[in-house]
Every structure is written in structure tokens, then in C-alpha cells.
OpenMM code with the backbone's topology and positions (N, CA, C; nanometers):
from openmm import Vec3, app, unit

residues = "MET PRO ASN TYR LEU CYS ALA PRO TRP ASN LYS PRO ASN MET SER ARG SER LYS ASP PHE GLN PHE MET ALA PHE ARG ARG PHE THR SER ARG SER PHE TYR ARG TYR SER HIS MET GLN TRP LEU PHE HIS PRO SER LEU LEU PHE PHE LEU PHE PHE LEU PHE PHE LEU CYS LEU THR LEU ARG".split()
positions = [
    Vec3(0.0863, -0.1201, 0.0000),
    Vec3(0.0000, 0.0000, 0.0000),
    Vec3(0.0892, 0.1242, 0.0000),
    Vec3(0.0630, 0.2200, -0.0863),
    Vec3(0.1512, 0.3389, -0.0933),
    Vec3(0.1427, 0.4234, 0.0335),
    Vec3(0.2441, 0.5049, 0.0491),
    Vec3(0.2610, 0.5766, 0.1752),
    Vec3(0.1525, 0.6820, 0.1955),
    Vec3(0.1102, 0.7483, 0.0887),
    Vec3(0.0084, 0.8520, 0.1054),
    Vec3(-0.1284, 0.7915, 0.1361),
    Vec3(-0.1493, 0.6619, 0.1028),
    Vec3(-0.2734, 0.5962, 0.1431),
    Vec3(-0.2650, 0.5409, 0.2839),
    Vec3(-0.1435, 0.5134, 0.3318),
    Vec3(-0.1249, 0.4669, 0.4683),
    Vec3(-0.1177, 0.5806, 0.5687),
    Vec3(-0.1374, 0.7049, 0.5228),
    Vec3(-0.1317, 0.8184, 0.6144),
    Vec3(-0.2404, 0.8050, 0.7204),
    Vec3(-0.2112, 0.8387, 0.8458),
    Vec3(-0.3083, 0.8138, 0.9544),
    Vec3(-0.4372, 0.8924, 0.9379),
    Vec3(-0.4346, 1.0089, 0.8690),
    Vec3(-0.5588, 1.0834, 0.8534),
    Vec3(-0.6471, 1.0205, 0.7448),
    Vec3(-0.5988, 0.9181, 0.6729),
    Vec3(-0.6837, 0.8461, 0.5795),
    Vec3(-0.7418, 0.7190, 0.6396),
    Vec3(-0.7020, 0.6848, 0.7618),
    Vec3(-0.7580, 0.5665, 0.8254),
    Vec3(-0.8998, 0.5988, 0.8732),
    Vec3(-0.9949, 0.5103, 0.8509),
    Vec3(-1.1337, 0.5467, 0.8837),
    Vec3(-1.1625, 0.5501, 1.0332),
    Vec3(-1.0823, 0.4813, 1.1154),
    Vec3(-1.1131, 0.4747, 1.2583),
    Vec3(-1.0360, 0.5785, 1.3391),
    Vec3(-0.9836, 0.6791, 1.2755),
    Vec3(-0.8963, 0.7726, 1.3446),
    Vec3(-0.9303, 0.9147, 1.3006),
    Vec3(-0.9529, 1.0020, 1.3959),
    Vec3(-0.9851, 1.1399, 1.3627),
    Vec3(-0.8574, 1.2198, 1.3415),
    Vec3(-0.8721, 1.3349, 1.2791),
    Vec3(-0.7538, 1.4175, 1.2511),
    Vec3(-0.6943, 1.4750, 1.3786),
    Vec3(-0.7786, 1.5078, 1.4753),
    Vec3(-0.7257, 1.5655, 1.5986),
    Vec3(-0.6423, 1.4632, 1.6744),
    Vec3(-0.6899, 1.3381, 1.6757),
    Vec3(-0.6113, 1.2335, 1.7404),
    Vec3(-0.4776, 1.2146, 1.6684),
    Vec3(-0.4812, 1.2237, 1.5356),
    Vec3(-0.3579, 1.2059, 1.4604),
    Vec3(-0.2598, 1.3196, 1.4873),
    Vec3(-0.3110, 1.4419, 1.4941),
    Vec3(-0.2198, 1.5524, 1.5205),
    Vec3(-0.1675, 1.5484, 1.6635),
    Vec3(-0.2499, 1.4984, 1.7565),
    Vec3(-0.1990, 1.4778, 1.8921),
    Vec3(-0.0870, 1.3740, 1.8928),
    Vec3(-0.1051, 1.2687, 1.8115),
    Vec3(-0.0028, 1.1652, 1.8064),
    Vec3(0.1255, 1.2186, 1.7423),
    Vec3(0.1116, 1.3009, 1.6377),
    Vec3(0.2315, 1.3576, 1.5746),
    Vec3(0.3030, 1.4522, 1.6699),
    Vec3(0.2244, 1.5299, 1.7478),
    Vec3(0.2869, 1.6173, 1.8474),
    Vec3(0.3567, 1.5347, 1.9547),
    Vec3(0.2956, 1.4211, 1.9911),
    Vec3(0.3582, 1.3349, 2.0921),
    Vec3(0.4869, 1.2743, 2.0382),
    Vec3(0.4878, 1.2347, 1.9105),
    Vec3(0.6099, 1.1791, 1.8532),
    Vec3(0.7180, 1.2867, 1.8421),
    Vec3(0.6777, 1.4105, 1.8100),
    Vec3(0.7760, 1.5183, 1.8061),
    Vec3(0.8284, 1.5489, 1.9469),
    Vec3(0.7391, 1.5381, 2.0457),
    Vec3(0.7768, 1.5678, 2.1836),
    Vec3(0.8737, 1.4625, 2.2365),
    Vec3(0.8548, 1.3367, 2.1945),
    Vec3(0.9382, 1.2295, 2.2467),
    Vec3(1.0504, 1.1918, 2.1498),
    Vec3(1.0841, 1.2827, 2.0584),
    Vec3(1.1913, 1.2503, 1.9657),
    Vec3(1.3267, 1.2609, 2.0344),
    Vec3(1.4281, 1.2108, 1.9670),
    Vec3(1.5617, 1.2086, 2.0255),
    Vec3(1.6179, 1.3498, 2.0425),
    Vec3(1.5844, 1.4383, 1.9476),
    Vec3(1.6359, 1.5747, 1.9571),
    Vec3(1.5733, 1.6487, 2.0751),
    Vec3(1.4464, 1.6137, 2.1075),
    Vec3(1.3876, 1.6791, 2.2243),
    Vec3(1.4595, 1.6375, 2.3511),
    Vec3(1.4903, 1.5076, 2.3624),
    Vec3(1.5643, 1.4646, 2.4807),
    Vec3(1.7055, 1.5212, 2.4821),
    Vec3(1.7620, 1.5453, 2.3636),
    Vec3(1.8970, 1.5999, 2.3597),
    Vec3(1.8983, 1.7485, 2.3957),
    Vec3(1.7951, 1.8230, 2.3546),
    Vec3(1.7948, 1.9680, 2.3736),
    Vec3(1.6863, 2.0148, 2.4683),
    Vec3(1.6331, 1.9265, 2.5527),
    Vec3(1.5277, 1.9706, 2.6440),
    Vec3(1.5834, 2.0661, 2.7489),
    Vec3(1.7072, 2.0452, 2.7924),
    Vec3(1.7663, 2.1374, 2.8899),
    Vec3(1.7929, 2.2729, 2.8244),
    Vec3(1.8265, 2.2750, 2.6960),
    Vec3(1.8432, 2.4029, 2.6283),
    Vec3(1.7084, 2.4737, 2.6133),
    Vec3(1.6031, 2.3941, 2.5893),
    Vec3(1.4705, 2.4532, 2.5759),
    Vec3(1.4269, 2.5183, 2.7070),
    Vec3(1.4631, 2.4583, 2.8218),
    Vec3(1.4285, 2.5200, 2.9490),
    Vec3(1.5226, 2.6355, 2.9801),
    Vec3(1.6506, 2.6245, 2.9372),
    Vec3(1.7496, 2.7259, 2.9723),
    Vec3(1.7194, 2.8592, 2.9042),
    Vec3(1.6756, 2.8534, 2.7778),
    Vec3(1.6484, 2.9762, 2.7026),
    Vec3(1.5009, 3.0092, 2.6990),
    Vec3(1.4262, 2.9667, 2.8014),
    Vec3(1.2855, 3.0028, 2.8086),
    Vec3(1.2741, 3.1522, 2.8368),
    Vec3(1.1833, 3.2238, 2.7692),
    Vec3(1.1791, 3.3709, 2.7839),
    Vec3(1.1467, 3.4163, 2.9256),
    Vec3(1.0540, 3.3478, 2.9919),
    Vec3(1.0200, 3.3894, 3.1275),
    Vec3(1.1363, 3.3651, 3.2228),
    Vec3(1.2081, 3.2558, 3.1993),
    Vec3(1.3236, 3.2283, 3.2858),
    Vec3(1.4339, 3.3313, 3.2623),
    Vec3(1.4560, 3.3693, 3.1360),
    Vec3(1.5547, 3.4729, 3.1076),
    Vec3(1.5144, 3.6060, 3.1694),
    Vec3(1.3852, 3.6391, 3.1596),
    Vec3(1.3379, 3.7635, 3.2206),
    Vec3(1.3580, 3.7601, 3.3716),
    Vec3(1.3319, 3.6452, 3.4331),
    Vec3(1.3491, 3.6339, 3.5776),
    Vec3(1.4958, 3.6473, 3.6167),
    Vec3(1.5860, 3.5891, 3.5360),
    Vec3(1.7287, 3.5997, 3.5670),
    Vec3(1.7782, 3.7437, 3.5530),
    Vec3(1.7335, 3.8120, 3.4457),
    Vec3(1.7728, 3.9524, 3.4305),
    Vec3(1.7151, 4.0387, 3.5417),
    Vec3(1.5927, 4.0070, 3.5837),
    Vec3(1.5316, 4.0816, 3.6934),
    Vec3(1.6110, 4.0628, 3.8220),
    Vec3(1.6530, 3.9386, 3.8493),
    Vec3(1.7346, 3.9150, 3.9683),
    Vec3(1.8690, 3.9865, 3.9584),
    Vec3(1.9262, 3.9870, 3.8387),
    Vec3(2.0556, 4.0521, 3.8196),
    Vec3(2.0473, 4.2020, 3.8474),
    Vec3(1.9450, 4.2679, 3.7903),
    Vec3(1.9320, 4.4120, 3.8125),
    Vec3(1.8877, 4.4428, 3.9553),
    Vec3(1.8128, 4.3520, 4.0151),
    Vec3(1.7753, 4.3722, 4.1549),
    Vec3(1.8979, 4.3654, 4.2448),
    Vec3(1.9863, 4.2712, 4.2170),
    Vec3(2.1098, 4.2622, 4.2955),
    Vec3(2.2001, 4.3833, 4.2706),
    Vec3(2.1982, 4.4354, 4.1462),
    Vec3(2.2783, 4.5545, 4.1198),
    Vec3(2.2236, 4.6763, 4.1935),
    Vec3(2.0918, 4.6885, 4.1996),
    Vec3(2.0354, 4.8079, 4.2637),
    Vec3(2.0417, 4.7988, 4.4163),
    Vec3(2.0299, 4.6795, 4.4721),
    Vec3(2.0311, 4.6656, 4.6179),
    Vec3(2.1709, 4.6480, 4.6749),
    Vec3(2.2693, 4.6487, 4.5889),
    Vec3(2.4047, 4.6258, 4.6380),
    Vec3(2.4580, 4.7476, 4.7142),
] * unit.nanometer
topology = app.Topology()
chain = topology.addChain("A")
for resn in residues:
    res = topology.addResidue(resn, chain)
    for name in ("N", "CA", "C"):
        topology.addAtom(name, app.Element.getBySymbol(name[0]), res)
């Protein structure tokens, strides 16, 4: 069976939302996510904002 017919959104017992949830889960559990998950947390915008806030707070209260 060709690959475009074996696509999960062409299976009759599976909805598109379930398929996209499964694709997101496979992307979430990929090897690159496990390799760069600490980088993803390290460069999180709220965490960077909190670190800069602590830095300037320490500079002003010093």
C-alpha cells in the first residue's frame, strides 16, 4: 500500500485531531527533544526575564 494511502488521517477509525496529537507526541518524544530539552528550558523567555530581573535587583540593592 503506498505511503500517502497509509497516512493516519486516511484511516477510517482515526480522527484528525487524534492524529495531530499523536504527531505532536512523537515530536515531543523525539531524540532531539531529549537531547535539547535542557536548552529549551534554559532559554525560556520567562526564565531569562526572571534571571535579568534578579541581576538588576542585585545591582540596585548592592
